[in-house]
Residue frames relative to the residue before (quaternion, step in Angstrom):
aa qw qx qy qz dx dy dz
X 1.0000 0.0000 0.0000 0.0000 0.00 0.00 0.00
X 0.6560 0.5062 -0.3147 0.4630 3.59 1.00 -0.85
X 0.6404 0.5239 -0.3216 0.4605 3.59 1.01 -0.82
X 0.6413 0.5256 -0.3193 0.4588 3.55 1.02 -0.82
X 0.6532 0.5184 -0.3065 0.4590 3.57 1.01 -0.87
X 0.6516 0.5084 -0.3136 0.4676 3.60 0.95 -0.88
X 0.6544 0.5204 -0.3122 0.4511 3.56 0.95 -0.86
X 0.6429 0.5227 -0.3147 0.4630 3.55 1.06 -0.78
X 0.6639 0.5105 -0.3021 0.4553 3.59 1.00 -0.84
X 0.7140 0.4553 -0.2580 0.4652 3.57 1.00 -0.76
X 0.4644 0.7302 -0.4244 0.2664 3.58 1.19 -0.38
X 0.6698 0.4914 -0.3288 0.4492 3.69 0.86 -0.79
X 0.6702 0.5260 -0.3074 0.4238 3.59 1.15 -0.52
X 0.8071 0.3027 -0.1267 0.4908 3.57 1.02 -0.73
X 0.4679 0.7008 -0.4418 0.3077 3.60 1.20 -0.23
X 0.8612 -0.0116 -0.0221 0.5077 3.58 -0.96 0.98
X 0.4846 0.6473 -0.4330 0.3983 3.55 0.84 1.00
X 0.4778 -0.6844 0.4609 0.3015 3.64 -0.78 0.95
X 0.5811 -0.5707 0.4506 0.3655 3.55 -1.15 0.60
X 0.7468 0.3356 -0.2763 0.5034 3.58 -0.78 1.03
X 0.6931 0.4115 -0.2602 0.5316 3.57 1.32 -0.14
X 0.2301 -0.7157 0.6332 0.1841 3.52 -1.34 0.32
X 0.1067 -0.8123 0.5729 0.0221 3.55 -0.68 1.12
X 0.1168 -0.7970 0.5922 0.0214 3.55 -0.65 1.14
X 0.3177 -0.8136 0.4566 0.1695 3.53 -0.08 1.34
X 0.6522 0.5384 -0.3346 0.4157 3.57 0.94 -0.83
X 0.7345 0.3604 -0.2194 0.5315 3.58 1.18 -0.53
X 0.3557 -0.7518 0.4770 0.2842 3.59 1.32 -0.01
X 0.4748 0.6844 -0.3831 0.3993 3.52 1.13 0.87
X 0.0799 -0.7613 0.6414 0.0512 3.56 -1.10 0.83
X 0.1127 -0.7906 0.6013 0.0277 3.57 -0.75 1.11
X 0.0266 0.8098 -0.5804 0.0814 3.57 -0.54 1.22
X 0.2414 0.8162 -0.4903 0.1876 3.58 1.10 0.73
X 0.8748 0.0826 -0.0469 0.4752 3.54 -1.29 0.62
X 0.4433 0.6950 -0.4478 0.3464 3.57 0.94 0.91
X 0.5141 -0.6873 0.3869 0.3372 3.60 1.28 0.38
X 0.3025 0.7533 -0.5241 0.2574 3.58 1.10 0.67
X 0.2614 -0.7547 0.5833 0.1478 3.57 -1.03 0.86
X 0.7657 0.1022 -0.0785 0.6302 3.56 1.35 -0.12
X 0.6595 -0.4792 0.3751 0.4414 3.56 -1.26 0.15
X 0.4256 -0.7264 0.4688 0.2673 3.64 -0.65 1.01
X 0.4182 -0.6820 0.5399 0.2617 3.55 -1.17 0.61
X 0.7319 0.4451 -0.3064 0.4151 3.52 -1.27 0.37
X 0.3487 0.7367 -0.5099 0.2751 3.59 1.16 0.44
X 0.5683 -0.5946 0.4282 0.3743 3.62 -0.99 0.70
X 0.4820 -0.7139 0.4334 0.2648 3.57 -0.85 0.95
X 0.7124 0.4693 -0.2699 0.4465 3.59 1.18 -0.41
X 0.4289 0.6988 -0.4847 0.3045 3.62 1.17 0.15
X 0.2302 -0.7709 0.5780 0.1363 3.56 -1.16 0.64
X 0.7500 0.2547 -0.1810 0.5829 3.59 1.31 -0.18
X 0.0037 -0.7904 0.6116 -0.0346 3.56 -0.94 0.96
X 0.0736 -0.7898 0.6087 0.0174 3.56 -0.83 1.04
X 0.0116 -0.7927 0.6070 -0.0549 3.55 -0.76 1.18
X 0.2303 0.8141 -0.5018 0.1800 3.55 1.09 0.69
X 0.8492 0.2065 -0.1495 0.4625 3.57 -1.31 0.52
X 0.4478 0.6263 -0.5063 0.3885 3.54 0.85 1.04
X 0.5053 -0.6488 0.4638 0.3296 3.63 -1.16 -0.39
X 0.2151 0.7834 -0.5403 0.2191 3.55 1.05 0.86
X 0.1707 -0.8159 0.5493 0.0592 3.58 -0.77 1.05
X 0.8117 0.1561 -0.0310 0.5620 3.56 1.01 -0.79
X 0.1635 -0.7329 0.6499 0.1173 3.52 -1.08 0.81
X 0.1159 -0.8150 0.5672 0.0254 3.56 -0.19 1.31
X 0.7589 -0.3529 0.2603 0.4814 3.59 -1.31 -0.01
X 0.8600 0.0315 -0.0715 0.5043 3.54 -0.95 1.03
X 0.1959 0.7929 -0.5470 0.1835 3.59 1.05 0.70
X 0.7171 0.3015 -0.1967 0.5968 3.54 1.08 -0.77
X 0.4810 -0.6878 0.4452 0.3121 3.64 -0.53 1.07
X 0.4093 -0.7646 0.4497 0.2135 3.55 -0.54 1.20
X 0.6256 0.5519 -0.3462 0.4291 3.58 1.20 -0.37
X 0.5491 0.6031 -0.4019 0.4163 3.58 1.25 -0.17
X 0.2805 -0.7678 0.5534 0.1599 3.57 -0.80 1.00
X 0.0592 0.8463 -0.5253 0.0654 3.57 0.77 1.06
X 0.2733 -0.7316 0.6033 0.1613 3.52 -1.09 0.84
X 0.7925 0.1215 -0.0478 0.5957 3.58 1.07 -0.84
X 0.0106 -0.7849 0.6188 -0.0312 3.56 -0.98 0.94
X 0.0914 -0.8031 0.5888 -0.0009 3.57 -0.70 1.16
X 0.0307 0.7955 -0.6005 0.0753 3.56 -0.60 1.24
X 0.2830 0.7962 -0.4919 0.2100 3.56 1.18 0.54
X 0.8464 0.2076 -0.1582 0.4643 3.53 -1.38 0.45
X 0.4174 0.6176 -0.5382 0.3932 3.50 0.77 1.17
X 0.5274 -0.6030 0.4716 0.3684 3.59 -1.15 -0.62
X 0.2360 0.8223 -0.4901 0.1672 3.56 1.24 0.51
X 0.0381 -0.8029 0.5949 -0.0065 3.56 -0.83 1.05
X 0.7933 0.1631 -0.0906 0.5795 3.59 1.22 -0.33
X 0.0751 -0.7744 0.6281 0.0162 3.55 -1.06 0.88
X 0.3386 -0.7745 0.4980 0.1937 3.58 -0.49 1.16
X 0.7020 -0.4926 0.3300 0.3945 3.53 -1.29 0.44
X 0.7841 0.3007 -0.1445 0.5234 3.59 0.98 -0.85
X 0.2293 0.8082 -0.5157 0.1680 3.59 1.15 0.53
X 0.7549 0.3320 -0.1866 0.5340 3.57 1.09 -0.70
X 0.6845 -0.4924 0.2704 0.4645 3.58 1.21 0.53
X 0.6440 -0.5106 0.4051 0.4005 3.53 -1.37 0.15
X 0.7250 -0.4516 0.3009 0.4242 3.55 -1.28 0.35
X 0.8480 0.1518 -0.1559 0.4834 3.54 -1.08 0.90
X 0.3122 0.7280 -0.5445 0.2756 3.59 1.09 0.57
X 0.6810 -0.4778 0.3497 0.4309 3.58 -1.27 0.31
X 0.6356 0.5425 -0.3231 0.4443 3.57 1.01 -0.82
X 0.6918 0.4906 -0.2801 0.4498 3.57 0.84 -0.96
X 0.6982 0.4692 -0.2806 0.4622 3.55 1.05 -0.67
X 0.7276 0.4327 -0.2437 0.4732 3.60 1.21 -0.34
X 0.6255 0.6076 -0.3480 0.3441 3.59 0.98 -0.87
X 0.0556 -0.8066 0.5885 0.0022 3.58 -0.80 1.09
X 0.7851 0.2105 -0.1117 0.5716 3.61 1.19 -0.52
X 0.0298 0.7931 -0.6047 0.0674 3.56 -0.73 1.14
X 0.0923 -0.8063 0.5842 0.0044 3.56 -0.69 1.16
X 0.0196 0.7915 -0.6065 0.0723 3.54 -0.64 1.24
X 0.2405 0.8142 -0.4920 0.1928 3.55 1.21 0.54
X 0.8607 0.1329 -0.1063 0.4799 3.56 -1.19 0.73
X 0.4160 0.6248 -0.5404 0.3801 3.50 0.55 1.30
X 0.5515 -0.6057 0.4516 0.3536 3.60 -1.15 -0.54
X 0.2573 0.7910 -0.5070 0.2262 3.56 1.15 0.70
X 0.2262 -0.8068 0.5369 0.0981 3.60 -0.85 0.98
X 0.7740 0.1622 -0.1119 0.6017 3.60 1.23 -0.37
X 0.5545 -0.5713 0.4684 0.3830 3.57 -1.10 0.57
X 0.3568 -0.7626 0.4960 0.2124 3.64 -0.63 1.07
X 0.1408 -0.8641 0.4786 0.0672 3.55 0.65 1.20
X 0.6951 0.4961 -0.2872 0.4339 3.57 0.78 -1.05
X 0.6738 0.4912 -0.2995 0.4637 3.57 1.02 -0.75
X 0.7230 0.4642 -0.2431 0.4502 3.57 1.05 -0.76
X 0.5767 0.6820 -0.3652 0.2624 3.55 1.05 -0.75
X 0.7003 0.4451 -0.2848 0.4800 3.62 1.14 -0.42
X 0.5258 0.6038 -0.4273 0.4199 3.60 1.25 0.09
X 0.0600 -0.8902 0.4515 0.0056 3.50 0.72 1.21
X 0.7152 0.4269 -0.2525 0.4924 3.59 1.22 -0.39
X 0.3830 0.7423 -0.4683 0.2881 3.58 1.30 0.15
X 0.1413 -0.8083 0.5698 0.0448 3.57 -0.89 1.02
X 0.7897 0.1751 -0.0765 0.5830 3.59 1.08 -0.73
X 0.0365 0.7983 -0.5966 0.0740 3.58 -0.73 1.12
X 0.0826 -0.7926 0.6038 0.0198 3.56 -0.79 1.07
X 0.0232 0.7820 -0.6196 0.0628 3.54 -0.74 1.19
X 0.3320 0.7705 -0.4830 0.2505 3.56 1.22 0.39
X 0.8051 0.3195 -0.2106 0.4532 3.55 -1.25 0.41
X 0.5181 0.5977 -0.4450 0.4200 3.56 1.10 0.68
X 0.5342 -0.6166 0.4621 0.3476 3.62 -1.14 -0.53
X 0.2659 0.7709 -0.5237 0.2464 3.55 1.02 0.89
X 0.1606 -0.8400 0.5155 0.0535 3.59 -0.16 1.31
X 0.7988 0.0338 -0.0181 0.6004 3.57 1.11 -0.59
X 0.2692 -0.7669 0.5656 0.1395 3.53 -1.25 0.51
X 0.3664 -0.7356 0.5345 0.1976 3.52 -0.84 1.04
X 0.6722 -0.4849 0.3720 0.4178 3.56 -1.32 0.22
X 0.8566 0.0904 -0.0985 0.4984 3.54 -1.17 0.78
X 0.1141 0.8378 -0.5200 0.1211 3.56 0.91 0.95
X 0.7778 0.3231 -0.1623 0.5141 3.57 1.13 -0.59
X 0.0919 0.8337 -0.5309 0.1212 3.55 1.05 0.83
X 0.8108 0.2864 -0.2185 0.4613 3.56 -0.95 0.90
X 0.6485 0.5288 -0.3270 0.4392 3.61 1.17 -0.41
X 0.0435 0.8729 -0.4828 0.0553 3.54 0.80 1.08
X 0.7022 0.4450 -0.2696 0.4860 3.60 1.21 -0.38
X 0.4033 0.7428 -0.4643 0.2647 3.59 1.26 0.01
X 0.1864 -0.8011 0.5643 0.0710 3.58 -0.86 1.07
X 0.8117 0.1437 -0.0293 0.5654 3.57 0.97 -0.91
X 0.0055 -0.8039 0.5927 -0.0489 3.57 -0.80 1.06
X 0.1151 -0.7944 0.5959 0.0249 3.55 -0.79 1.11
X 0.0437 0.7891 -0.6080 0.0762 3.57 -0.66 1.20
X 0.2898 0.7966 -0.4864 0.2116 3.57 1.17 0.51
X 0.8554 0.1964 -0.1228 0.4632 3.56 -1.34 0.41
X 0.4261 0.6915 -0.4793 0.3324 3.55 0.77 1.06
X 0.4370 -0.6674 0.4869 0.3557 3.59 1.12 -0.59
X 0.2659 0.7904 -0.5062 0.2198 3.57 1.25 0.44
X 0.0213 0.7998 -0.5998 0.0035 3.57 -0.88 0.94
X 0.7621 0.2523 -0.1684 0.5720 3.59 1.29 -0.10
X 0.0407 -0.7645 0.6433 0.0109 3.52 -1.08 0.87
X 0.4077 -0.6866 0.5401 0.2657 3.56 -0.79 0.98
X 0.6371 -0.5702 0.3595 0.3738 3.58 -1.09 0.73
X 0.7738 0.2947 -0.1566 0.5383 3.59 1.06 -0.72
X 0.2170 0.8186 -0.5096 0.1524 3.58 1.16 0.51
X 0.7824 0.3165 -0.1616 0.5114 3.57 0.99 -0.81
X 0.2821 0.7801 -0.5120 0.2228 3.59 1.19 0.40
X 0.7602 0.3487 -0.2793 0.4717 3.54 -0.92 0.94
X 0.6347 0.5297 -0.3345 0.4523 3.60 1.22 -0.31
X 0.0536 0.8650 -0.4951 0.0611 3.54 0.82 1.05
X 0.7309 0.4079 -0.2352 0.4941 3.59 1.20 -0.43
X 0.3936 0.7360 -0.4760 0.2772 3.60 1.25 0.10
X 0.1799 -0.8130 0.5498 0.0658 3.56 -0.82 1.04
X 0.8025 0.1437 -0.0649 0.5754 3.60 1.08 -0.65
X 0.0050 -0.7906 0.6110 -0.0402 3.57 -0.85 1.06
X 0.1205 -0.7927 0.5966 0.0328 3.55 -0.77 1.11
X 0.0367 0.7959 -0.5988 0.0808 3.56 -0.51 1.27
X 0.3127 0.7836 -0.4871 0.2256 3.57 1.19 0.48
X 0.8343 0.2225 -0.1789 0.4716 3.53 -1.35 0.45
X 0.4585 0.6157 -0.4996 0.4015 3.53 0.77 1.15
X 0.5398 -0.6289 0.4526 0.3291 3.60 -1.18 -0.43
X 0.2613 0.7793 -0.5251 0.2207 3.58 1.12 0.65
X 0.2465 -0.8138 0.5176 0.0948 3.57 -0.88 1.01
X 0.8035 0.1081 -0.0381 0.5842 3.56 1.15 -0.51
X 0.2526 -0.7229 0.6205 0.1690 3.53 -1.14 0.71
X 0.0059 0.8458 -0.5279 0.0768 3.56 -0.25 1.30
X 0.6375 -0.5238 0.3945 0.4045 3.59 -1.23 0.44
X 0.7683 0.3510 -0.2585 0.4687 3.58 -0.99 0.78
X 0.5519 0.6392 -0.4012 0.3548 3.58 1.13 -0.54
X 0.8092 0.1388 -0.0408 0.5694 3.58 0.96 -0.90
X 0.2420 0.8588 -0.4380 0.1103 3.53 1.26 0.39
X 0.6753 0.5190 -0.3096 0.4228 3.62 1.08 -0.53
X 0.6210 0.5915 -0.3276 0.3964 3.58 1.23 -0.29
X 0.0551 0.8681 -0.4895 0.0618 3.55 0.76 1.08
X 0.6938 0.4636 -0.2793 0.4750 3.62 1.20 -0.36
X 0.3917 0.7621 -0.4530 0.2462 3.56 1.28 -0.02
X 0.1443 -0.7886 0.5924 0.0797 3.58 -0.95 0.92
X 0.7821 0.1592 -0.1003 0.5940 3.62 1.20 -0.51
X 0.0108 0.7868 -0.6153 0.0462 3.57 -0.80 1.07
X 0.0856 -0.8040 0.5885 0.0042 3.55 -0.69 1.16
X 0.0341 0.7970 -0.5969 0.0858 3.55 -0.49 1.28
X 0.3164 0.7830 -0.4853 0.2264 3.57 1.20 0.45
X 0.8426 0.1972 -0.1692 0.4717 3.51 -1.35 0.52
X 0.4113 0.6149 -0.5431 0.3972 3.51 0.74 1.22
X 0.5135 -0.6111 0.4767 0.3683 3.59 -1.14 -0.61
X 0.2283 0.8141 -0.5025 0.1804 3.57 1.18 0.63
X 0.1998 -0.7970 0.5648 0.0760 3.56 -0.75 1.11
X 0.8180 0.0421 0.0039 0.5736 3.55 1.07 -0.66
X 0.2843 -0.7043 0.6233 0.1859 3.49 -1.32 0.52
X 0.3178 -0.7809 0.5071 0.1790 3.56 -0.32 1.23
X 0.5833 -0.5775 0.4324 0.3732 3.61 -1.09 0.68
X 0.8008 0.2776 -0.2165 0.4846 3.55 -0.88 0.93
X 0.5272 0.6649 -0.4113 0.3329 3.59 1.20 -0.23
X 0.7229 0.3849 -0.2358 0.5232 3.58 1.25 -0.39
X 0.4164 0.7755 -0.4170 0.2267 3.56 1.30 -0.04
X 0.6481 0.5457 -0.3239 0.4210 3.61 1.18 -0.40
X 0.6679 0.5521 -0.2914 0.4053 3.59 1.18 -0.48
X 0.0195 0.8476 -0.5279 0.0490 3.56 0.47 1.19
X 0.7265 0.3966 -0.2427 0.5059 3.63 1.25 -0.22
X 0.3801 0.7665 -0.4572 0.2430 3.58 1.26 0.12
X 0.2148 -0.7822 0.5776 0.0919 3.57 -0.89 1.05
X 0.8153 0.1133 -0.0062 0.5678 3.57 0.97 -0.91
X 0.0240 -0.7875 0.6154 -0.0225 3.56 -0.89 1.01
X 0.0960 -0.8018 0.5897 0.0082 3.55 -0.63 1.20
X 0.0316 0.7895 -0.6088 0.0708 3.56 -0.67 1.19
X 0.2112 0.8306 -0.4865 0.1696 3.54 1.22 0.57
X 0.8713 0.1103 -0.0678 0.4733 3.56 -1.23 0.67
X 0.4063 0.6285 -0.5484 0.3732 3.51 0.65 1.23
X 0.5182 -0.6326 0.4652 0.3389 3.61 -1.15 -0.51
X 0.2425 0.7943 -0.5125 0.2183 3.54 1.12 0.76
X 0.1343 -0.8206 0.5537 0.0444 3.57 -0.71 1.07
X 0.7952 0.1884 -0.0860 0.5698 3.59 1.13 -0.59
X 0.1376 -0.7580 0.6342 0.0660 3.53 -1.13 0.81
X 0.2913 -0.7853 0.5230 0.1579 3.57 -0.42 1.20
X 0.5797 -0.5906 0.4317 0.3587 3.60 -1.04 0.73
X 0.8204 0.2453 -0.1914 0.4797 3.56 -0.96 0.88
X 0.4313 0.7374 -0.4498 0.2608 3.58 1.24 -0.05
X 0.7341 0.3842 -0.2250 0.5127 3.59 1.18 -0.56
X 0.3702 0.7808 -0.4548 0.2154 3.57 1.28 -0.03
X 0.6959 0.4970 -0.2913 0.4288 3.59 0.86 -0.93
X 0.7329 0.3725 -0.2414 0.5156 3.61 1.14 -0.45
X 0.4371 0.7601 -0.4079 0.2544 3.54 1.31 0.02
X 0.5411 0.6785 -0.3985 0.2967 3.59 1.11 -0.56
X 0.8139 0.1968 -0.0831 0.5404 3.59 1.00 -0.82
X 0.4721 0.7208 -0.4321 0.2662 3.60 1.20 -0.38
X 0.1021 -0.8190 0.5646 0.0059 3.55 -0.72 1.17
X 0.7902 0.1547 -0.0850 0.5869 3.59 1.16 -0.55
X 0.0162 0.7731 -0.6327 0.0420 3.56 -0.88 1.03
X 0.0645 -0.8200 0.5683 -0.0214 3.55 -0.55 1.22
X 0.0312 0.7966 -0.5977 0.0848 3.56 -0.53 1.29
X 0.2280 0.8031 -0.5149 0.1947 3.57 1.18 0.59
X 0.8567 0.1428 -0.1159 0.4819 3.57 -1.22 0.70
X 0.4279 0.6161 -0.5385 0.3838 3.52 0.62 1.24
X 0.5359 -0.6251 0.4602 0.3320 3.59 -1.20 -0.47
X 0.2243 0.8042 -0.5144 0.1956 3.56 1.17 0.68
X 0.2253 -0.8108 0.5322 0.0924 3.58 -0.75 1.10
X 0.8040 -0.0101 0.0185 0.5943 3.60 1.14 -0.51
X 0.3264 -0.7119 0.5868 0.2057 3.52 -1.34 0.37
X 0.2533 -0.7927 0.5390 0.1301 3.55 -0.59 1.13
X 0.6263 -0.5330 0.4196 0.3841 3.51 -1.27 0.52
X 0.8129 0.2641 -0.1982 0.4797 3.58 -0.89 0.94
X 0.4303 0.7230 -0.4648 0.2759 3.59 1.21 -0.04
X 0.7589 0.2920 -0.1801 0.5536 3.60 1.13 -0.61
X 0.1955 0.8262 -0.5064 0.1505 3.55 1.19 0.54
X 0.8253 0.2242 -0.1861 0.4837 3.57 -0.88 0.98
X 0.5702 0.6139 -0.3855 0.3865 3.60 1.23 -0.18
X 0.1797 0.8434 -0.4891 0.1307 3.55 0.86 0.95
X 0.6186 0.4938 -0.3664 0.4891 3.60 1.28 0.24
X 0.4448 0.7248 -0.4359 0.2947 3.57 1.31 -0.15
X 0.1882 -0.7922 0.5756 0.0754 3.57 -0.87 1.04
X 0.8043 0.1293 -0.0415 0.5785 3.58 0.99 -0.85
X 0.0118 -0.7831 0.6207 -0.0361 3.57 -0.84 1.07
X 0.0747 -0.8178 0.5706 -0.0079 3.57 -0.55 1.21
X 0.0562 0.7993 -0.5896 0.1015 3.55 -0.59 1.24
X 0.3213 0.7770 -0.4849 0.2406 3.56 1.18 0.46
X 0.8253 0.2319 -0.1763 0.4837 3.57 -1.31 0.48
X 0.4484 0.6136 -0.5133 0.3988 3.54 0.78 1.13
X 0.5628 -0.6287 0.4358 0.3133 3.61 -1.21 -0.40
X 0.3187 0.7725 -0.4941 0.2399 3.58 1.11 0.61
X 0.2043 -0.7896 0.5703 0.0977 3.55 -0.90 0.97
X 0.8036 0.0733 -0.0459 0.5888 3.59 1.21 -0.29
X 0.2618 -0.6934 0.6370 0.2119 3.53 -1.39 0.24
X 0.4210 -0.7509 0.4459 0.2451 3.54 -0.42 1.23
X 0.0734 -0.7973 0.5979 0.0383 3.55 -1.17 0.70
X 0.5605 0.5855 -0.3981 0.4296 3.56 1.24 0.18
X 0.7963 -0.2790 0.1068 0.5260 3.53 0.20 1.38
X 0.6702 0.4033 -0.3172 0.5362 3.59 1.19 0.41
X 0.0746 0.8134 -0.5645 0.1189 3.51 -0.26 1.29
X 0.2606 -0.8339 0.4621 0.1521 3.60 0.02 1.24
X 0.7123 0.4596 -0.2747 0.4538 3.61 1.12 -0.51
X 0.3778 0.7258 -0.4938 0.2944 3.58 1.21 0.24
X 0.7982 0.3020 -0.2323 0.4666 3.56 -1.01 0.86
X 0.5801 0.5779 -0.3866 0.4243 3.62 1.24 -0.11
X 0.0205 -0.8800 0.4744 -0.0112 3.52 0.76 1.15
X 0.7544 0.3899 -0.2086 0.4851 3.60 1.07 -0.66
X 0.4015 0.7430 -0.4643 0.2667 3.57 1.26 0.00
X 0.1457 -0.8062 0.5715 0.0477 3.56 -0.87 1.05
X 0.7908 0.1825 -0.0871 0.5777 3.59 1.09 -0.70
X 0.0181 0.7841 -0.6187 0.0464 3.58 -0.79 1.08
X 0.0913 -0.8013 0.5912 0.0121 3.56 -0.64 1.17
X 0.0450 0.7762 -0.6233 0.0833 3.52 -0.74 1.22
X 0.3273 0.7858 -0.4681 0.2371 3.56 1.25 0.42
X 0.8448 0.1902 -0.1498 0.4772 3.54 -1.30 0.54
X 0.4024 0.6204 -0.5513 0.3864 3.52 0.75 1.17
X 0.5360 -0.5970 0.4636 0.3758 3.58 -1.11 -0.70
X 0.2151 0.8232 -0.5006 0.1599 3.55 1.17 0.59
X 0.1759 -0.7957 0.5743 0.0783 3.55 -0.80 1.05
X 0.7926 0.0519 -0.0382 0.6063 3.58 1.27 -0.30
X 0.2994 -0.7191 0.5975 0.1904 3.54 -1.38 0.25
X 0.5004 -0.6376 0.4741 0.3441 3.62 -1.01 0.64
X 0.3090 -0.7734 0.5316 0.1540 3.56 -0.99 0.88
X 0.5480 0.6414 -0.3936 0.3651 3.60 1.22 -0.29
X 0.5957 -0.6129 0.3977 0.3336 3.52 -1.11 0.74
X 0.6268 0.5734 -0.3501 0.3946 3.60 1.01 -0.76
X 0.6099 0.5759 -0.3555 0.4123 3.58 1.12 -0.55
X 0.8123 0.2673 -0.0928 0.5100 3.59 1.07 -0.76
X 0.4995 0.7441 -0.3857 0.2192 3.55 1.19 -0.51
X 0.6705 0.4960 -0.3119 0.4551 3.62 1.11 -0.50
X 0.6139 0.5711 -0.3432 0.4233 3.59 1.28 -0.18
X 0.1054 0.8469 -0.5128 0.0935 3.58 0.93 0.90
X 0.7420 0.4037 -0.2186 0.4885 3.58 1.12 -0.63
X 0.3849 0.7337 -0.4827 0.2835 3.59 1.27 0.14
X 0.1749 -0.8107 0.5557 0.0570 3.57 -0.82 1.07
X 0.8040 0.1427 -0.0499 0.5751 3.59 1.08 -0.73
X 0.0093 -0.7878 0.6147 -0.0385 3.57 -0.84 1.05
X 0.1108 -0.8108 0.5746 0.0075 3.54 -0.63 1.20
X 0.0318 0.8090 -0.5812 0.0824 3.56 -0.63 1.20
X 0.3493 0.7692 -0.4780 0.2407 3.60 1.21 0.26
X 0.8082 0.3192 -0.2067 0.4497 3.55 -1.25 0.43
X 0.5165 0.6034 -0.4445 0.4141 3.59 1.08 0.68
X 0.5438 -0.6152 0.4623 0.3350 3.58 -1.27 -0.39
X 0.2424 0.8025 -0.5085 0.1967 3.56 1.14 0.66
X 0.1898 -0.7937 0.5711 0.0883 3.56 -0.84 1.04
X 0.7930 0.0613 -0.0094 0.6061 3.54 1.22 -0.49
X 0.3283 -0.6995 0.5933 0.2258 3.55 -1.16 0.64
X 0.4446 -0.7080 0.4706 0.2820 3.60 -0.78 0.94
X 0.4237 -0.6256 0.5732 0.3172 3.52 -1.28 0.37
X 0.3101 -0.8072 0.4732 0.1686 3.53 -0.08 1.33
X 0.6092 -0.5443 0.4295 0.3850 3.52 -1.21 0.58
X 0.6060 -0.6078 0.3677 0.3581 3.60 -0.95 0.81
X 0.6962 0.4714 -0.2966 0.4528 3.58 1.01 -0.71
X 0.5244 0.5980 -0.4294 0.4278 3.57 1.25 -0.09
X 0.1101 0.8065 -0.5690 0.1169 3.57 -0.72 1.01
X 0.0739 -0.7548 0.6508 0.0351 3.55 -0.98 0.96
X 0.1171 -0.8657 0.4829 0.0600 3.57 0.44 1.21
X 0.6942 0.4889 -0.2842 0.4452 3.59 1.13 -0.51
X 0.4986 0.6951 -0.4222 0.3000 3.59 1.23 -0.32
X 0.1031 -0.8101 0.5772 0.0070 3.55 -0.75 1.15
X 0.7975 0.1713 -0.0832 0.5725 3.59 1.11 -0.62
X 0.0061 0.7788 -0.6258 0.0421 3.55 -0.89 1.03
X 0.0682 -0.7992 0.5972 -0.0049 3.56 -0.66 1.15
X 0.0860 0.7845 -0.6061 0.0993 3.58 -0.48 1.25
X 0.2656 0.7865 -0.5104 0.2244 3.56 1.12 0.67
X 0.8278 0.2527 -0.1782 0.4681 3.55 -1.37 0.31
X 0.4512 0.6112 -0.5104 0.4030 3.55 0.81 1.10
X 0.5531 -0.5926 0.4558 0.3676 3.58 -1.20 -0.53
X 0.2442 0.8016 -0.5095 0.1956 3.57 1.14 0.64
X 0.1386 -0.7984 0.5821 0.0670 3.56 -0.87 0.98
X 0.7914 0.1532 -0.0588 0.5888 3.57 1.22 -0.56
X 0.1857 -0.7431 0.6290 0.1330 3.57 -1.12 0.68
X 0.2710 -0.7910 0.5301 0.1406 3.58 -0.51 1.19
X 0.6553 -0.5521 0.3582 0.3707 3.53 -1.20 0.60
X 0.7498 0.4199 -0.2275 0.4579 3.59 1.00 -0.75
X 0.4251 0.7506 -0.4361 0.2565 3.55 1.27 -0.02
X 0.7998 0.2980 -0.1363 0.5030 3.59 1.05 -0.71
X 0.3962 0.7599 -0.4563 0.2396 3.58 1.23 0.13
X 0.6626 0.5162 -0.3050 0.4488 3.58 1.18 -0.40
X 0.6795 0.4513 -0.2792 0.5066 3.58 1.30 0.03
X 0.0595 -0.8711 0.4862 0.0359 3.62 0.56 1.12
X 0.7569 0.3660 -0.2069 0.5003 3.62 1.14 -0.48
X 0.2791 0.7870 -0.5060 0.2162 3.58 1.21 0.44
X 0.1428 -0.8032 0.5765 0.0457 3.58 -0.88 1.02
X 0.8025 0.1830 -0.0633 0.5644 3.59 1.04 -0.75
X 0.0403 0.8002 -0.5925 0.0832 3.57 -0.56 1.20
X 0.0701 -0.8016 0.5938 0.0049 3.58 -0.71 1.11
X 0.0424 0.7964 -0.5993 0.0697 3.59 -0.57 1.21
X 0.3119 0.7818 -0.4889 0.2291 3.59 1.19 0.44
X 0.8252 0.2453 -0.1913 0.4714 3.53 -1.32 0.41
X 0.4488 0.5959 -0.5181 0.4183 3.54 0.83 1.09
X 0.4860 -0.6424 0.4863 0.3385 3.61 -1.21 -0.37
X 0.1718 0.8206 -0.5218 0.1576 3.55 1.07 0.81
X 0.1715 -0.8069 0.5609 0.0700 3.56 -0.76 1.06
């Protein structure tokens, strides 16, 4: 009787499920991960909507490799050995699979070119991951037909060339990840079709410069990541065209030596600005105030630069009324200025000036921060 009861309880988990897979009927899910499959197993339940085949040894997706009668919404083929995907790998046009699939993960395979012909009929696809492959360059119109695509991951491919029309047709794309590639320059036309983009990640490339006009198409951009590149100069007004919605700008770990007046002109929606781990030795205060107009800024990171002093004039800081966190650790500051009385950062709650060369804290150094809650002065030489 006990054996019969156990068998009855387990029936929804194993009914009509290939050996090596776990099928969970209540979630319409089949998990076939790390089962040494060389191809898609046969006998999958016809009503599943999610299939995971990660960490197997699939090398080729031939015609109808994925049963076209499956109404899959999500398909995960990451961490296989896939190097080729045939035109009809996902079935003929208008198959059940093509009309249902919204998420396709091909991360960490051996794909060398975007499989345009195989993907072009997946008209309802919203999320596509091609990161961790070997796609070195992208031809024009690589994503033809994917008009509903919202999120695209092309990270860690070694990409060093993008055709001018590589992203043509992706009018609804909101998030693009191009991090950990080999791009050297951000030029006009490279991403010109991505007018709906809200998040762009170009971190950990080899970008040395941002050409004027290269960001002019991104009128809806909320977040821009340029972390760990080789950018040394930021021309005034370079972010003006994307300033209307930009809330986060990350320039950590570049080679920026100075901030010119007007470089953040119009960025009055910016909330977080990260400039840590660069090469700045000063912040200009002679009629050049780079933080002017940043009325909504809450977090400013200037840590691990080469700053030897801070401007004491009110014009340098006066627009930062809403600043809550200021990071200045890891610089070469020997003294904090006695700020002008009219200078006031009423919103500042956290100030980190650790790991500098401060030997003395003057009485007037903190009078402009009436609501300070967290002050870090560790690892200095205060006597």
